[in-house]
C-alpha distance (Angstrom), angle and dihedral (degrees) to the residues before:
residue distance angle dihedral
M1 . . .
F2 3.86 . .
D3 3.84 95.5 .
T4 3.81 94.8 112.0
L5 3.81 93.4 44.6
Q6 3.76 89.8 46.0
D7 3.87 92.9 53.6
R8 3.73 92.0 46.5
L9 3.79 94.0 50.2
Q10 3.84 93.5 47.3
S11 3.90 88.8 50.0
A12 3.85 87.9 52.8
F13 3.76 95.5 50.1
K14 3.90 92.5 44.8
N15 3.84 89.7 74.0
L16 3.76 93.0 58.1
R17 3.88 97.3 53.5
G18 3.72 115.6 112.0
K19 3.81 96.8 18.3
G20 3.71 113.6 130.6
R21 3.92 90.5 -156.6
L22 3.71 134.6 10.4
S23 3.92 121.9 -128.4
D24 3.77 122.1 -154.3
A25 3.69 89.5 -100.8
D26 3.82 91.2 58.3
I27 3.78 90.1 49.4
D28 3.82 91.7 47.1
A29 3.76 91.6 47.4
V30 3.95 93.9 50.9
A31 3.82 90.0 44.2
R32 3.80 91.7 53.0
E33 3.83 90.8 51.5
I34 3.86 91.3 47.9
R35 3.86 89.7 50.0
I36 3.83 92.4 51.0
A37 3.87 88.9 47.2
L38 3.81 92.5 50.9
L39 3.78 94.3 44.8
D40 3.81 89.6 47.2
A41 3.77 89.9 53.0
D42 3.89 90.2 56.8
V43 3.74 94.4 -109.2
A44 3.94 110.5 160.6
V45 3.73 114.6 -95.0
P46 3.76 96.5 -123.5
V47 3.71 90.4 52.4
V48 3.87 92.0 50.3
R49 3.82 90.6 49.2
D50 3.76 93.8 53.2
F51 3.81 92.9 43.2
I52 3.77 93.7 53.9
A53 3.67 94.4 45.4
N54 3.83 93.1 53.4
I55 3.82 90.8 47.1
K56 3.79 93.6 51.3
E57 3.81 90.6 48.4
R58 3.69 94.8 49.5
A59 3.89 94.4 40.4
R60 3.82 90.1 56.6
G61 3.75 92.2 49.3
A62 3.71 133.6 92.7
E63 3.77 97.0 -90.0
V64 3.86 89.0 70.2
S65 3.81 102.0 31.8
Q66 3.84 91.1 53.0
A67 3.85 95.4 39.9
L68 3.75 122.1 114.5
N69 3.79 89.6 -138.3
P70 3.91 110.2 28.8
A71 3.77 93.1 -179.0
Q72 3.85 93.1 58.6
Q73 3.79 90.7 43.9
V74 3.78 90.1 57.2
V75 3.72 89.0 50.8
K76 3.80 88.6 53.2
I77 3.83 91.1 50.2
V78 3.84 90.9 53.1
N79 3.86 90.3 46.0
D80 3.93 89.6 50.5
E81 3.90 90.4 49.0
L82 3.81 91.9 47.1
V83 3.81 90.1 52.7
T84 3.81 89.8 48.3
I85 3.82 96.9 51.0
L86 3.84 89.6 44.3
G87 3.88 90.3 56.5
G88 3.89 109.5 -80.3
E89 3.83 101.6 -120.7
T90 3.73 130.8 28.8
R91 3.83 111.0 -93.9
R92 3.72 117.1 -139.7
I93 3.75 129.6 -156.7
R94 3.80 115.9 -88.0
Y95 3.75 106.1 -131.1
A96 3.72 120.3 -154.2
K97 3.87 117.3 -106.6
S98 3.77 88.4 -134.3
P99 3.90 110.8 40.7
P100 2.94 140.1 -94.3
T101 3.66 103.8 67.5
V102 3.79 111.3 -155.1
I103 3.76 120.9 -142.5
M104 3.72 119.7 -176.1
L105 3.73 126.4 -161.8
A106 3.72 122.7 -147.6
G107 3.80 135.5 174.0
L108 3.74 148.9 99.0
Q109 3.79 122.7 -49.1
G110 3.90 110.0 -92.3
A111 3.88 93.0 30.8
G112 3.79 88.0 108.8
K113 3.83 100.2 -109.0
T114 3.87 95.8 149.3
T115 3.81 94.5 48.8
L116 3.75 91.1 42.9
A117 3.80 90.2 54.2
G118 3.75 88.1 62.1
K119 3.77 93.3 45.2
L120 3.76 91.7 50.0
G121 3.79 90.7 47.4
L122 3.82 91.1 52.2
W123 3.84 90.3 47.6
L124 3.81 92.5 50.4
K125 3.88 87.6 50.2
G126 3.76 87.8 55.9
Q127 3.77 88.0 52.8
G128 3.79 92.8 57.7
K129 3.94 95.4 -99.6
S130 3.75 128.2 131.3
P131 3.86 103.6 -136.3
M132 3.81 129.4 -173.8
L133 3.89 124.8 -163.4
V134 3.71 120.2 -138.3
A135 3.91 117.3 -151.0
A136 3.84 100.5 -142.3
D137 3.75 93.5 146.1
L138 3.79 98.4 100.2
Q139 3.77 97.8 154.4
R140 3.75 108.2 63.9
P141 3.87 114.0 76.0
N142 3.89 112.7 -100.0
A143 3.89 90.8 -4.9
V144 3.84 87.9 132.8
T145 3.81 92.4 49.7
Q146 3.73 91.0 49.4
L147 3.79 93.4 50.9
Q148 3.75 88.0 49.7
V149 3.85 91.9 51.8
V150 3.81 93.2 45.0
G151 3.88 91.1 46.5
E152 3.88 90.5 50.9
R153 3.94 89.6 51.4
A154 3.81 91.0 50.0
G155 3.76 92.7 43.6
V156 3.82 91.6 -121.1
T157 3.85 126.9 138.9
V158 3.86 115.1 -109.8
F159 3.79 122.5 -153.8
A160 3.88 107.5 -156.5
P161 3.81 112.5 153.2
E162 3.82 92.2 161.0
P163 3.86 126.1 61.5
G164 3.80 92.2 -139.3
N165 3.84 121.2 -156.4
G166 3.84 87.3 125.4
V167 3.80 96.4 -41.0
G168 3.79 121.8 114.9
D169 3.82 141.1 27.5
P170 3.93 110.1 -83.6
V171 3.86 91.5 -159.6
Q172 3.76 92.1 55.3
V173 3.71 91.0 45.3
A174 3.89 92.3 54.2
R175 3.83 90.9 48.6
A176 3.80 92.3 47.4
G177 3.87 89.7 48.2
L178 3.82 91.7 55.0
A179 3.92 90.2 51.8
E180 3.77 91.2 46.9
A181 3.86 91.0 50.4
R182 3.75 90.4 52.9
R183 3.76 92.4 47.9
T184 3.83 94.4 48.4
L185 3.90 94.1 40.5
H186 3.78 96.1 -116.4
D187 3.93 104.0 161.0
V188 3.87 96.1 -159.3
V189 3.83 126.5 44.4
I190 3.94 117.5 -165.2
V191 3.85 110.9 -163.2
D192 3.87 113.9 -156.9
T193 3.83 108.3 -157.1
A194 3.75 132.4 -170.4
G195 3.81 124.5 -89.5
R196 3.82 134.4 -161.8
L197 3.76 132.9 -142.3
G198 3.82 85.2 -116.2
I199 3.73 140.0 16.0
D200 3.82 112.0 -85.0
A201 3.82 140.2 158.1
E202 3.81 97.5 -105.8
L203 3.83 89.6 53.7
M204 3.66 96.4 51.6
Q205 3.91 93.1 42.8
Q206 3.76 92.7 53.1
A207 3.84 92.7 47.4
A208 3.85 87.5 48.2
D209 3.80 91.8 51.6
I210 3.84 94.8 47.2
R211 3.82 87.0 51.0
A212 3.79 92.9 50.0
A213 3.93 89.8 48.1
V214 3.86 99.2 52.0
D215 3.84 101.1 23.6
P216 3.82 93.8 -141.7
D217 3.78 122.9 -145.0
E218 3.87 90.7 -144.0
V219 3.75 129.4 24.1
L220 3.82 107.7 -163.4
F221 3.81 117.8 -162.2
V222 3.78 109.0 -148.8
I223 3.76 114.2 -148.5
D224 3.73 134.7 -179.7
A225 3.85 105.3 -125.9
M226 3.75 88.5 -152.7
I227 3.86 99.8 68.4
G228 3.81 96.1 82.1
Q229 3.79 122.2 -159.7
D230 3.83 91.7 2.0
A231 3.72 86.6 70.4
V232 3.80 91.2 76.0
V233 3.75 94.5 50.6
T234 3.81 92.9 48.2
A235 3.79 91.7 44.3
Q236 3.77 91.7 52.9
A237 3.84 93.8 48.9
F238 3.77 90.8 51.1
L239 3.78 91.2 48.5
E240 3.81 91.5 55.4
G241 3.73 95.6 41.7
V242 3.89 103.4 39.3
D243 3.90 103.2 8.5
F244 3.83 97.2 -137.1
T245 3.80 120.6 -154.2
G246 3.84 97.9 -148.4
V247 3.73 147.4 8.7
V248 3.79 133.1 -119.0
L249 3.81 117.9 -162.3
T250 3.81 113.9 -154.1
K251 3.95 129.6 -172.7
L252 3.90 92.4 32.3
D253 3.81 85.7 149.7
G254 3.83 89.1 67.2
D255 3.81 127.1 102.9
A256 3.77 98.6 -115.2
R257 3.78 120.5 120.1
G258 3.76 98.1 -99.5
G259 3.88 98.5 -128.7
A260 3.78 91.6 136.0
A261 3.84 90.7 66.1
L262 3.80 90.7 52.5
S263 3.74 97.3 44.2
V264 3.72 112.5 36.4
R265 3.78 96.7 67.8
S266 3.78 93.9 47.7
I267 3.80 94.7 46.2
T268 3.87 97.9 44.9
G269 3.75 101.8 28.8
R270 3.77 88.0 -132.2
P271 3.83 119.8 126.7
I272 3.69 126.1 -118.9
M273 3.81 105.0 -117.7
F274 3.80 107.4 175.2
A275 3.75 137.5 13.1
S276 3.79 128.4 -156.3
T277 3.83 113.0 -147.7
G278 3.93 105.9 177.2
E279 3.75 146.9 -2.8
K280 3.81 98.0 -85.0
L281 3.81 117.6 96.9
T282 3.82 86.6 -123.0
D283 3.84 93.2 55.6
F284 3.80 91.5 94.1
D285 3.73 135.2 89.5
A286 3.82 146.1 148.7
F287 3.80 114.2 -64.8
H288 3.81 112.4 -114.9
P289 3.87 113.2 -169.3
D290 3.80 94.8 -160.2
R291 3.82 92.4 50.5
M292 3.84 92.4 47.7
A293 3.72 90.6 48.5
G294 3.79 88.4 51.9
R295 3.79 90.2 54.3
I296 3.77 94.3 48.7
L297 3.83 89.2 52.4
D298 3.83 92.8 46.3
M299 3.94 91.7 -112.8
G300 3.66 91.0 126.8
D301 3.87 127.3 -129.6
M302 3.79 103.7 -101.9
L303 3.82 95.8 162.0
T304 3.87 93.0 59.9
L305 3.65 89.7 46.4
I306 3.82 93.4 51.9
E307 3.85 89.2 45.6
Q308 3.84 90.8 53.8
A309 3.80 92.5 46.8
E310 3.93 90.8 51.3
K311 3.75 88.8 54.1
V312 3.73 97.7 55.7
M313 3.82 104.1 26.4
D314 3.73 122.1 78.2
A315 3.80 109.2 -136.4
E316 3.90 91.7 -146.6
E317 3.70 93.9 50.3
S318 3.85 92.2 47.1
A319 3.81 87.5 51.3
K320 3.69 91.5 53.5
A321 3.76 93.4 47.6
A322 3.81 89.1 51.6
D323 3.77 89.7 51.3
K324 3.91 90.9 49.6
L325 3.81 88.4 48.8
V326 3.89 93.6 54.2
G327 3.73 89.1 45.4
G328 3.69 95.2 50.1
T329 3.89 93.1 -119.5
F330 3.87 97.9 111.2
T331 3.75 107.4 133.8
L332 3.75 136.8 -165.9
H333 3.81 88.0 -106.8
D334 3.84 88.4 59.1
F335 3.79 89.1 46.4
L336 3.83 90.8 53.3
D337 3.67 90.8 50.7
Q338 3.83 91.0 52.6
M339 3.78 92.4 48.9
E340 3.89 91.6 50.3
A341 3.85 88.2 53.6
I342 3.80 89.7 49.7
S343 3.75 93.8 48.3
K344 3.82 90.0 56.8
M345 3.92 87.3 62.3
G346 3.87 89.4 65.2
S347 3.69 135.4 -102.5
M348 3.76 120.2 -14.7
S349 3.89 89.2 -122.7
K350 3.82 91.5 57.8
I351 3.83 90.7 44.3
V352 3.81 93.8 51.3
G353 3.80 91.6 41.5
M354 3.77 87.6 66.1
L355 3.75 93.9 62.6
P356 3.85 119.3 95.5
G357 3.78 115.3 -96.4
M358 3.74 98.1 20.3
G359 3.86 91.4 123.0
A360 3.78 88.7 90.9
M361 3.82 91.0 55.3
K362 3.81 98.5 52.9
E363 3.75 93.8 116.2
Q364 3.73 92.8 50.8
L365 3.90 92.6 46.4
A366 3.81 91.5 49.3
N367 3.85 90.0 52.5
F368 3.74 96.2 45.5
D369 3.77 111.0 122.0
E370 3.81 107.0 -134.5
R371 3.79 89.3 -165.5
E372 3.85 86.3 75.9
V373 3.58 87.8 74.8
D374 3.80 93.4 53.3
R375 3.83 90.3 47.6
I376 3.78 89.4 57.1
K377 3.75 91.6 49.6
A378 3.83 90.7 47.9
I379 3.89 91.3 52.6
I380 3.81 91.1 52.5
R381 3.74 93.3 44.9
S382 3.74 90.4 52.7
M383 3.81 89.2 63.7
T384 3.69 127.0 90.4
P385 3.87 117.6 -113.2
A386 3.79 88.3 -107.4
E387 3.83 91.4 53.8
R388 3.69 91.5 48.8
D389 3.86 92.6 51.6
N390 3.78 91.8 43.0
P391 3.84 112.6 28.4
K392 3.81 89.7 174.3
M393 3.74 90.4 75.8
I394 3.85 90.7 61.4
D395 3.87 102.3 108.3
G396 3.70 131.2 176.7
S397 3.92 94.5 -81.5
R398 3.80 91.3 49.4
R399 3.75 91.9 46.0
A400 3.73 88.8 55.5
R401 3.85 92.9 50.6
I402 3.74 93.6 47.8
S403 3.86 91.3 49.9
K404 3.75 89.3 53.8
G405 3.80 94.9 46.7
S406 3.88 91.0 50.1
G407 3.77 96.4 42.9
T408 3.87 89.3 -120.7
E409 3.79 134.0 114.1
V410 3.85 127.0 -95.5
K411 3.81 89.2 -111.4
D412 3.82 90.9 59.7
V413 3.68 89.8 54.6
N414 3.78 93.2 45.6
Q415 3.85 88.5 49.5
L416 3.79 94.3 50.7
V417 3.86 93.8 48.2
D418 3.72 94.3 45.8
R419 3.83 92.7 48.5
F420 3.78 91.7 47.1
F421 3.85 90.0 57.8
D422 3.68 94.8 43.6
A423 3.84 91.2 46.8
R424 3.87 95.6 45.3
K425 3.84 87.9 51.9
M426 3.77 94.1 51.5
M427 3.77 94.2 41.7
Q428 3.79 92.5 50.0
Q429 3.83 88.3 52.5
M430 3.84 91.2 50.0
A431 3.72 95.1 44.7
K432 3.89 91.1 52.5
G433 3.81 86.7 50.9
G434 3.74 95.2 52.1
G435 3.76 95.8 -99.8
M436 3.90 127.3 132.4
P437 3.87 103.2 -43.4
G438 3.86 91.3 178.8
M439 3.85 99.0 58.4
P440 3.88 95.3 92.0
G441 3.74 87.3 91.5
M442 3.83 87.2 68.1
A443 3.85 96.0 48.6
G444 3.81 118.2 121.7
M445 3.78 94.6 21.0
P446 3.83 111.5 152.0
G447 3.75 121.0 -112.3
L448 3.75 120.3 -105.6
P449 3.79 112.8 -100.5
G450 3.85 117.6 -104.0
A451 3.82 95.6 5.9
G452 3.80 114.3 150.5
K453 3.66 140.9 166.3
R454 3.73 115.5 -56.6
A455 3.79 113.9 -108.0
G456 3.79 114.5 -106.5
A457 3.74 96.1 10.9
K458 3.75 112.4 139.4
Q459 3.76 116.2 -128.9
K460 3.82 118.9 -121.5
P461 3.83 116.5 -139.5
Q462 3.76 111.9 -94.2
Q463 3.82 120.6 -119.5
K464 3.80 115.4 -135.8
K465 3.72 117.6 -137.5
K466 3.91 128.9 168.6
G467 3.84 87.9 -18.3
K468 3.72 95.5 -57.1
R469 3.74 129.4 110.3
V470 3.75 109.7 -118.5
S471 3.85 125.9 -176.5
G472 3.77 119.2 -108.8
N473 3.85 90.8 -137.0
P474 3.91 115.2 82.4
A475 3.81 92.7 -149.0
K476 3.78 90.9 52.9
R477 3.79 92.5 44.8
A478 3.85 89.0 52.2
A479 3.80 91.8 49.2
E480 3.82 94.5 44.5
A481 3.67 89.5 49.7
A482 3.80 89.5 50.0
G483 3.88 90.4 78.2
A484 3.79 106.8 -77.5
P485 3.86 109.7 165.3
K486 3.73 111.6 -108.4
N487 3.78 118.9 -103.2
D488 3.82 96.4 4.8
G489 3.72 93.2 111.3
A490 3.73 99.4 -119.5
N491 3.78 141.2 68.6
A492 3.72 130.7 -124.6
F493 3.82 94.9 -83.1
G494 3.74 97.8 46.1
F495 3.86 93.6 -104.3
P496 3.81 107.6 154.9
A497 3.68 113.6 -99.3
G498 3.78 95.3 -128.5
G499 3.74 116.7 90.5
G500 3.83 95.3 -137.4
K501 3.80 122.7 163.2
D502 3.83 89.9 -101.7
E503 3.69 92.7 56.4
F504 3.78 117.4 133.8
E505 3.76 119.0 -95.3
L506 3.88 119.8 -170.1
P507 3.82 111.4 -116.5
K508 3.82 114.6 -117.6
E509 3.77 92.6 -113.1
L510 3.82 90.6 59.9
K511 3.73 93.2 44.2
D512 3.85 88.5 51.5
L513 3.79 90.6 50.2
L514 3.65 95.6 48.2
């Protein structure tokens, strides 16, 4: 969603690099570029005005004039201001002292309230809660049925005493749902309310009546992040009519310009609490202003990446895999297990997109074929257990059989086996040298199509080892060993082939986790 804004901000910062000090003209120029970028992203004009004024004031202060690198200091200021307008600190749900905690959802029709109810229920289950969904949207056709389906997929109880489609009293259903939750010992109640295609008095009155009936601990305003400037008008109307306590942004995976996310909090004063980033029930998480600012400025989101990895990867199994790697006994069966764990974290393009510096690789990430991962899994699953444990026994006839069984060509099998041996050898060397022992799970990943050397990146001298050229950068060595096609100019994760000074280096925390 923030691709255009990200590109414009990077372009604005580019002119500051290499300057020992910044003049007023430099500050005015970058402020002008940032202003244009924000306005183009559909950010509300009052928000842009305050944002630019704060940046100019701080950029002309002592924190920049006395800095060793003024350009980086300006980037830090912009990051700080982005965090501020996005809410500052992460806002958590305020749970009731005496359960159940009541969460009411409000918003226009089409914002995704019903689907979000299921996502929130699943997320709360992961937090150790026992949620129940209440079907109080009795206006929209099949809204009750949709909530029941979503609740079943999420494994969450749904209270739906009325069929909907215009039948039933939503206020009475909400009140009865709260009583049912107390009786069945559910500690969180999520009330799904009706929406309209536009703001009207009937909608607001019904939402206000439901609020009065159940006295919710949280009222979450669900807003489509793709509606642009109209988000501000809608948010203000619901603030006056329902007085919500937090905001949930849906459809953040869309291609709109993202101004709603940067405007709603500043205009309403209410924090953004959750963000929905896809169609799956798991594409939902708490909103972290600092992490979102980092994504906008192409600094990555390593904390979210680590949290996702911790959810799906077993620490004990990872340790065993690392030991096998060091001992040279890591097999294709272990590799398949690692790939399965990584797949649970989401698509490869999303995972890689959380790494710092990936803004320059957006086109390659967008063109990455996720089916390549499935093809690799299919090849390994077409092998016998003995072949997975000892790939050296896979001769020509076996490779032909495996290719037929996986629906691929023999050259694909050859490529996977050869890359596996090369990657295992490299990873074993790195693990013994204190590098990244967990990276075997990434071995053999196909390269991103069309990736080439980053323009302007200086090339580091190559170190020769056993007759092969090996990169002098440890992160690049790991990625190259992870299965990048030779001579295509990019490694498996889309990192630029050039070893420039700006080349990505994995943080120590992620290395330890891997």
